PyMOL commands that place a pseudoatom at each C-alpha (Angstrom):
pseudoatom trace, name=CA, resn=MET, resi=1, chain=A, elem=C, hetatm=0, pos=[109.951, 122.982, 93.514]
pseudoatom trace, name=CA, resn=LYS, resi=2, chain=A, elem=C, hetatm=0, pos=[113.313, 123.908, 94.453]
pseudoatom trace, name=CA, resn=ALA, resi=3, chain=A, elem=C, hetatm=0, pos=[114.921, 121.959, 97.503]
pseudoatom trace, name=CA, resn=THR, resi=4, chain=A, elem=C, hetatm=0, pos=[118.135, 121.384, 99.092]
pseudoatom trace, name=CA, resn=LEU, resi=5, chain=A, elem=C, hetatm=0, pos=[119.545, 117.617, 99.939]
pseudoatom trace, name=CA, resn=PHE, resi=6, chain=A, elem=C, hetatm=0, pos=[121.725, 116.958, 102.948]
pseudoatom trace, name=CA, resn=ALA, resi=7, chain=A, elem=C, hetatm=0, pos=[122.687, 113.825, 103.176]
pseudoatom trace, name=CA, resn=ASP, resi=8, chain=A, elem=C, hetatm=0, pos=[125.271, 111.223, 104.946]
pseudoatom trace, name=CA, resn=GLY, resi=9, chain=A, elem=C, hetatm=0, pos=[125.704, 107.759, 105.753]
pseudoatom trace, name=CA, resn=GLY, resi=10, chain=A, elem=C, hetatm=0, pos=[128.314, 106.195, 108.364]
pseudoatom trace, name=CA, resn=SER, resi=11, chain=A, elem=C, hetatm=0, pos=[129.415, 102.953, 110.174]
pseudoatom trace, name=CA, resn=ARG, resi=12, chain=A, elem=C, hetatm=0, pos=[130.808, 102.075, 113.540]
pseudoatom trace, name=CA, resn=GLY, resi=13, chain=A, elem=C, hetatm=0, pos=[133.428, 99.894, 112.310]
pseudoatom trace, name=CA, resn=ASN, resi=14, chain=A, elem=C, hetatm=0, pos=[134.133, 99.726, 108.471]
pseudoatom trace, name=CA, resn=PRO, resi=15, chain=A, elem=C, hetatm=0, pos=[132.357, 97.514, 108.036]
pseudoatom trace, name=CA, resn=GLY, resi=16, chain=A, elem=C, hetatm=0, pos=[130.208, 97.758, 111.032]
pseudoatom trace, name=CA, resn=PRO, resi=17, chain=A, elem=C, hetatm=0, pos=[126.872, 98.927, 112.219]
pseudoatom trace, name=CA, resn=SER, resi=18, chain=A, elem=C, hetatm=0, pos=[125.538, 101.346, 109.597]
pseudoatom trace, name=CA, resn=ALA, resi=19, chain=A, elem=C, hetatm=0, pos=[122.932, 103.956, 109.019]
pseudoatom trace, name=CA, resn=TYR, resi=20, chain=A, elem=C, hetatm=0, pos=[122.306, 107.097, 106.586]
pseudoatom trace, name=CA, resn=GLY, resi=21, chain=A, elem=C, hetatm=0, pos=[120.202, 110.018, 107.262]
pseudoatom trace, name=CA, resn=ALA, resi=22, chain=A, elem=C, hetatm=0, pos=[118.910, 112.857, 104.523]
pseudoatom trace, name=CA, resn=VAL, resi=23, chain=A, elem=C, hetatm=0, pos=[117.544, 115.883, 105.253]
pseudoatom trace, name=CA, resn=LEU, resi=24, chain=A, elem=C, hetatm=0, pos=[115.547, 117.830, 102.512]
pseudoatom trace, name=CA, resn=VAL, resi=25, chain=A, elem=C, hetatm=0, pos=[115.147, 121.917, 103.237]
pseudoatom trace, name=CA, resn=ASP, resi=26, chain=A, elem=C, hetatm=0, pos=[113.171, 124.217, 101.074]
pseudoatom trace, name=CA, resn=GLU, resi=27, chain=A, elem=C, hetatm=0, pos=[113.940, 127.464, 99.502]
pseudoatom trace, name=CA, resn=ALA, resi=28, chain=A, elem=C, hetatm=0, pos=[112.895, 129.259, 102.821]
pseudoatom trace, name=CA, resn=GLY, resi=29, chain=A, elem=C, hetatm=0, pos=[115.142, 127.330, 104.793]
pseudoatom trace, name=CA, resn=THR, resi=30, chain=A, elem=C, hetatm=0, pos=[112.480, 125.133, 106.217]
pseudoatom trace, name=CA, resn=VAL, resi=31, chain=A, elem=C, hetatm=0, pos=[113.025, 121.515, 106.937]
pseudoatom trace, name=CA, resn=VAL, resi=32, chain=A, elem=C, hetatm=0, pos=[110.304, 119.410, 104.999]
pseudoatom trace, name=CA, resn=ARG, resi=33, chain=A, elem=C, hetatm=0, pos=[111.626, 115.914, 105.360]
pseudoatom trace, name=CA, resn=GLU, resi=34, chain=A, elem=C, hetatm=0, pos=[113.535, 113.781, 107.211]
pseudoatom trace, name=CA, resn=ILE, resi=35, chain=A, elem=C, hetatm=0, pos=[114.571, 110.289, 106.356]
pseudoatom trace, name=CA, resn=SER, resi=36, chain=A, elem=C, hetatm=0, pos=[116.761, 107.735, 108.114]
pseudoatom trace, name=CA, resn=ALA, resi=37, chain=A, elem=C, hetatm=0, pos=[117.452, 103.932, 108.349]
pseudoatom trace, name=CA, resn=PHE, resi=38, chain=A, elem=C, hetatm=0, pos=[119.540, 101.393, 109.924]
pseudoatom trace, name=CA, resn=LEU, resi=39, chain=A, elem=C, hetatm=0, pos=[121.186, 99.323, 107.165]
pseudoatom trace, name=CA, resn=GLY, resi=40, chain=A, elem=C, hetatm=0, pos=[122.720, 96.290, 109.370]
pseudoatom trace, name=CA, resn=ILE, resi=41, chain=A, elem=C, hetatm=0, pos=[126.312, 95.721, 108.908]
pseudoatom trace, name=CA, resn=SER, resi=42, chain=A, elem=C, hetatm=0, pos=[128.059, 97.640, 106.082]
pseudoatom trace, name=CA, resn=THR, resi=43, chain=A, elem=C, hetatm=0, pos=[130.748, 100.002, 105.050]
pseudoatom trace, name=CA, resn=ASN, resi=44, chain=A, elem=C, hetatm=0, pos=[130.914, 103.718, 105.220]
pseudoatom trace, name=CA, resn=ASN, resi=45, chain=A, elem=C, hetatm=0, pos=[131.088, 104.340, 101.775]
pseudoatom trace, name=CA, resn=VAL, resi=46, chain=A, elem=C, hetatm=0, pos=[127.748, 101.942, 101.376]
pseudoatom trace, name=CA, resn=ALA, resi=47, chain=A, elem=C, hetatm=0, pos=[126.074, 104.022, 104.021]
pseudoatom trace, name=CA, resn=GLU, resi=48, chain=A, elem=C, hetatm=0, pos=[127.004, 107.274, 102.026]
pseudoatom trace, name=CA, resn=TRP, resi=49, chain=A, elem=C, hetatm=0, pos=[125.359, 106.259, 98.680]
pseudoatom trace, name=CA, resn=SER, resi=50, chain=A, elem=C, hetatm=0, pos=[122.346, 104.851, 100.769]
pseudoatom trace, name=CA, resn=GLY, resi=51, chain=A, elem=C, hetatm=0, pos=[121.772, 108.540, 102.060]
pseudoatom trace, name=CA, resn=LEU, resi=52, chain=A, elem=C, hetatm=0, pos=[122.142, 109.939, 99.097]
pseudoatom trace, name=CA, resn=ILE, resi=53, chain=A, elem=C, hetatm=0, pos=[119.703, 107.754, 97.351]
pseudoatom trace, name=CA, resn=ALA, resi=54, chain=A, elem=C, hetatm=0, pos=[117.036, 107.785, 99.896]
pseudoatom trace, name=CA, resn=GLY, resi=55, chain=A, elem=C, hetatm=0, pos=[116.997, 111.714, 99.909]
pseudoatom trace, name=CA, resn=LEU, resi=56, chain=A, elem=C, hetatm=0, pos=[116.998, 112.193, 95.932]
pseudoatom trace, name=CA, resn=GLN, resi=57, chain=A, elem=C, hetatm=0, pos=[114.010, 109.487, 96.022]
pseudoatom trace, name=CA, resn=ALA, resi=58, chain=A, elem=C, hetatm=0, pos=[111.993, 111.178, 99.007]
pseudoatom trace, name=CA, resn=ALA, resi=59, chain=A, elem=C, hetatm=0, pos=[112.879, 114.643, 96.623]
pseudoatom trace, name=CA, resn=LEU, resi=60, chain=A, elem=C, hetatm=0, pos=[111.239, 112.964, 93.668]
pseudoatom trace, name=CA, resn=GLU, resi=61, chain=A, elem=C, hetatm=0, pos=[108.152, 111.758, 95.246]
pseudoatom trace, name=CA, resn=MET, resi=62, chain=A, elem=C, hetatm=0, pos=[107.786, 115.364, 97.282]
pseudoatom trace, name=CA, resn=GLY, resi=63, chain=A, elem=C, hetatm=0, pos=[107.731, 116.686, 93.332]
pseudoatom trace, name=CA, resn=VAL, resi=64, chain=A, elem=C, hetatm=0, pos=[111.140, 118.917, 93.419]
pseudoatom trace, name=CA, resn=ASP, resi=65, chain=A, elem=C, hetatm=0, pos=[112.389, 119.449, 90.384]
pseudoatom trace, name=CA, resn=GLU, resi=66, chain=A, elem=C, hetatm=0, pos=[115.672, 121.571, 90.894]
pseudoatom trace, name=CA, resn=ILE, resi=67, chain=A, elem=C, hetatm=0, pos=[117.679, 120.016, 93.712]
pseudoatom trace, name=CA, resn=ASP, resi=68, chain=A, elem=C, hetatm=0, pos=[121.355, 121.010, 95.326]
pseudoatom trace, name=CA, resn=VAL, resi=69, chain=A, elem=C, hetatm=0, pos=[122.924, 118.275, 97.216]
pseudoatom trace, name=CA, resn=ARG, resi=70, chain=A, elem=C, hetatm=0, pos=[125.398, 118.768, 99.703]
pseudoatom trace, name=CA, resn=LEU, resi=71, chain=A, elem=C, hetatm=0, pos=[127.393, 115.903, 101.175]
pseudoatom trace, name=CA, resn=ASP, resi=72, chain=A, elem=C, hetatm=0, pos=[130.369, 115.699, 103.351]
pseudoatom trace, name=CA, resn=SER, resi=73, chain=A, elem=C, hetatm=0, pos=[131.691, 112.670, 101.529]
pseudoatom trace, name=CA, resn=GLU, resi=74, chain=A, elem=C, hetatm=0, pos=[134.524, 113.901, 99.284]
pseudoatom trace, name=CA, resn=LEU, resi=75, chain=A, elem=C, hetatm=0, pos=[134.808, 110.665, 97.779]
pseudoatom trace, name=CA, resn=VAL, resi=76, chain=A, elem=C, hetatm=0, pos=[131.163, 110.565, 96.724]
pseudoatom trace, name=CA, resn=VAL, resi=77, chain=A, elem=C, hetatm=0, pos=[130.992, 113.974, 95.146]
pseudoatom trace, name=CA, resn=ARG, resi=78, chain=A, elem=C, hetatm=0, pos=[133.982, 113.140, 93.361]
pseudoatom trace, name=CA, resn=GLN, resi=79, chain=A, elem=C, hetatm=0, pos=[132.595, 110.091, 91.921]
pseudoatom trace, name=CA, resn=LEU, resi=80, chain=A, elem=C, hetatm=0, pos=[129.556, 111.779, 91.064]
pseudoatom trace, name=CA, resn=SER, resi=81, chain=A, elem=C, hetatm=0, pos=[131.397, 114.253, 89.037]
pseudoatom trace, name=CA, resn=GLY, resi=82, chain=A, elem=C, hetatm=0, pos=[133.452, 111.877, 87.277]
pseudoatom trace, name=CA, resn=ALA, resi=83, chain=A, elem=C, hetatm=0, pos=[136.729, 112.959, 88.888]
pseudoatom trace, name=CA, resn=TYR, resi=84, chain=A, elem=C, hetatm=0, pos=[137.381, 109.396, 90.505]
pseudoatom trace, name=CA, resn=ARG, resi=85, chain=A, elem=C, hetatm=0, pos=[136.089, 106.202, 88.877]
pseudoatom trace, name=CA, resn=VAL, resi=86, chain=A, elem=C, hetatm=0, pos=[133.891, 103.903, 91.273]
pseudoatom trace, name=CA, resn=LYS, resi=87, chain=A, elem=C, hetatm=0, pos=[136.231, 100.880, 91.556]
pseudoatom trace, name=CA, resn=GLN, resi=88, chain=A, elem=C, hetatm=0, pos=[134.500, 98.832, 93.973]
pseudoatom trace, name=CA, resn=PRO, resi=89, chain=A, elem=C, hetatm=0, pos=[132.146, 96.608, 92.282]
pseudoatom trace, name=CA, resn=HIS, resi=90, chain=A, elem=C, hetatm=0, pos=[129.365, 96.385, 94.941]
pseudoatom trace, name=CA, resn=LEU, resi=91, chain=A, elem=C, hetatm=0, pos=[129.257, 100.529, 95.040]
pseudoatom trace, name=CA, resn=GLN, resi=92, chain=A, elem=C, hetatm=0, pos=[128.877, 100.509, 91.446]
pseudoatom trace, name=CA, resn=PRO, resi=93, chain=A, elem=C, hetatm=0, pos=[125.043, 99.764, 91.153]
pseudoatom trace, name=CA, resn=LEU, resi=94, chain=A, elem=C, hetatm=0, pos=[124.615, 102.275, 93.872]
pseudoatom trace, name=CA, resn=HIS, resi=95, chain=A, elem=C, hetatm=0, pos=[126.743, 104.963, 92.083]
pseudoatom trace, name=CA, resn=ALA, resi=96, chain=A, elem=C, hetatm=0, pos=[124.487, 104.051, 88.950]
pseudoatom trace, name=CA, resn=LYS, resi=97, chain=A, elem=C, hetatm=0, pos=[121.256, 104.718, 90.805]
pseudoatom trace, name=CA, resn=ALA, resi=98, chain=A, elem=C, hetatm=0, pos=[122.414, 107.864, 92.357]
pseudoatom trace, name=CA, resn=LYS, resi=99, chain=A, elem=C, hetatm=0, pos=[123.220, 108.870, 88.672]
pseudoatom trace, name=CA, resn=SER, resi=100, chain=A, elem=C, hetatm=0, pos=[119.752, 107.623, 87.301]
pseudoatom trace, name=CA, resn=LEU, resi=101, chain=A, elem=C, hetatm=0, pos=[117.738, 109.580, 90.144]
pseudoatom trace, name=CA, resn=LEU, resi=102, chain=A, elem=C, hetatm=0, pos=[119.920, 112.984, 89.689]
pseudoatom trace, name=CA, resn=ARG, resi=103, chain=A, elem=C, hetatm=0, pos=[118.506, 112.374, 85.629]
pseudoatom trace, name=CA, resn=ASN, resi=104, chain=A, elem=C, hetatm=0, pos=[115.215, 112.885, 86.852]
pseudoatom trace, name=CA, resn=PHE, resi=105, chain=A, elem=C, hetatm=0, pos=[115.884, 116.477, 87.976]
pseudoatom trace, name=CA, resn=ALA, resi=106, chain=A, elem=C, hetatm=0, pos=[115.214, 119.724, 85.646]
pseudoatom trace, name=CA, resn=ASN, resi=107, chain=A, elem=C, hetatm=0, pos=[118.143, 120.884, 87.550]
pseudoatom trace, name=CA, resn=SER, resi=108, chain=A, elem=C, hetatm=0, pos=[120.857, 119.618, 89.988]
pseudoatom trace, name=CA, resn=HIS, resi=109, chain=A, elem=C, hetatm=0, pos=[123.685, 120.388, 91.813]
pseudoatom trace, name=CA, resn=VAL, resi=110, chain=A, elem=C, hetatm=0, pos=[126.165, 118.115, 93.575]
pseudoatom trace, name=CA, resn=ALA, resi=111, chain=A, elem=C, hetatm=0, pos=[128.484, 119.944, 96.196]
pseudoatom trace, name=CA, resn=HIS, resi=112, chain=A, elem=C, hetatm=0, pos=[130.911, 118.686, 99.080]
pseudoatom trace, name=CA, resn=VAL, resi=113, chain=A, elem=C, hetatm=0, pos=[130.489, 120.652, 102.493]
pseudoatom trace, name=CA, resn=ARG, resi=114, chain=A, elem=C, hetatm=0, pos=[132.299, 120.399, 105.827]
pseudoatom trace, name=CA, resn=ARG, resi=115, chain=A, elem=C, hetatm=0, pos=[130.838, 118.109, 108.099]
pseudoatom trace, name=CA, resn=GLU, resi=116, chain=A, elem=C, hetatm=0, pos=[129.983, 121.028, 110.574]
pseudoatom trace, name=CA, resn=GLN, resi=117, chain=A, elem=C, hetatm=0, pos=[127.258, 122.074, 107.498]
pseudoatom trace, name=CA, resn=ASN, resi=118, chain=A, elem=C, hetatm=0, pos=[125.929, 118.931, 107.151]
pseudoatom trace, name=CA, resn=LYS, resi=119, chain=A, elem=C, hetatm=0, pos=[125.179, 118.680, 111.098]
pseudoatom trace, name=CA, resn=GLU, resi=120, chain=A, elem=C, hetatm=0, pos=[121.610, 117.643, 110.420]
pseudoatom trace, name=CA, resn=ALA, resi=121, chain=A, elem=C, hetatm=0, pos=[122.042, 114.949, 108.393]
pseudoatom trace, name=CA, resn=ASP, resi=122, chain=A, elem=C, hetatm=0, pos=[125.178, 113.326, 110.592]
pseudoatom trace, name=CA, resn=ALA, resi=123, chain=A, elem=C, hetatm=0, pos=[122.521, 113.810, 113.947]
pseudoatom trace, name=CA, resn=LEU, resi=124, chain=A, elem=C, hetatm=0, pos=[119.972, 111.569, 111.910]
pseudoatom trace, name=CA, resn=VAL, resi=125, chain=A, elem=C, hetatm=0, pos=[122.998, 108.885, 111.390]
pseudoatom trace, name=CA, resn=ASN, resi=126, chain=A, elem=C, hetatm=0, pos=[124.271, 108.972, 114.603]
pseudoatom trace, name=CA, resn=GLN, resi=127, chain=A, elem=C, hetatm=0, pos=[120.581, 108.807, 116.143]
pseudoatom trace, name=CA, resn=VAL, resi=128, chain=A, elem=C, hetatm=0, pos=[119.764, 105.899, 114.451]
pseudoatom trace, name=CA, resn=LEU, resi=129, chain=A, elem=C, hetatm=0, pos=[123.120, 104.390, 115.322]
pseudoatom trace, name=CA, resn=ASP, resi=130, chain=A, elem=C, hetatm=0, pos=[122.448, 104.953, 118.757]
pseudoatom trace, name=CA, resn=THR, resi=131, chain=A, elem=C, hetatm=0, pos=[119.156, 103.373, 118.931]
pseudoatom trace, name=CA, resn=HIS, resi=132, chain=A, elem=C, hetatm=0, pos=[120.499, 99.985, 117.514]
pseudoatom trace, name=CA, resn=ALA, resi=133, chain=A, elem=C, hetatm=0, pos=[123.237, 100.069, 120.020]
pseudoatom trace, name=CA, resn=LYS, resi=134, chain=A, elem=C, hetatm=0, pos=[120.983, 99.689, 122.958]
pseudoatom trace, name=CA, resn=LYS, resi=135, chain=A, elem=C, hetatm=0, pos=[119.178, 96.421, 121.294]
for i in range(1, 135): cmd.bond("trace and resi %d" % i, "trace and resi %d" % (i + 1))
show_as sticks, trace
zoom trace
């Protein structure tokens, strides 16, 4: 099975209340899974990595063996490709986990997209943050 993963993360403040969202879409363009969660107080980068990891785990659980990953975080895309190093010690385990998960797919491709092309995942992040802001 082939799918596209749109993942995002965000925090209100850096660090601040943070969340992630991930949307898996099948080859026909149908949303087959949405994942989102509140992370508590964290940084934007932790939220971005967490969204990617959650989406990859969900894809593997669903039996996806080919995945196209779309992220609006150019930093995460460049760190995954090796163009940028992951310097922050607290992000290194997240980077390692994402790389490890990607190795479980027969084929994977990670690309940067503009925020407008990642609307669904971004909306999940904001929905979670708005819900927690009201508590």
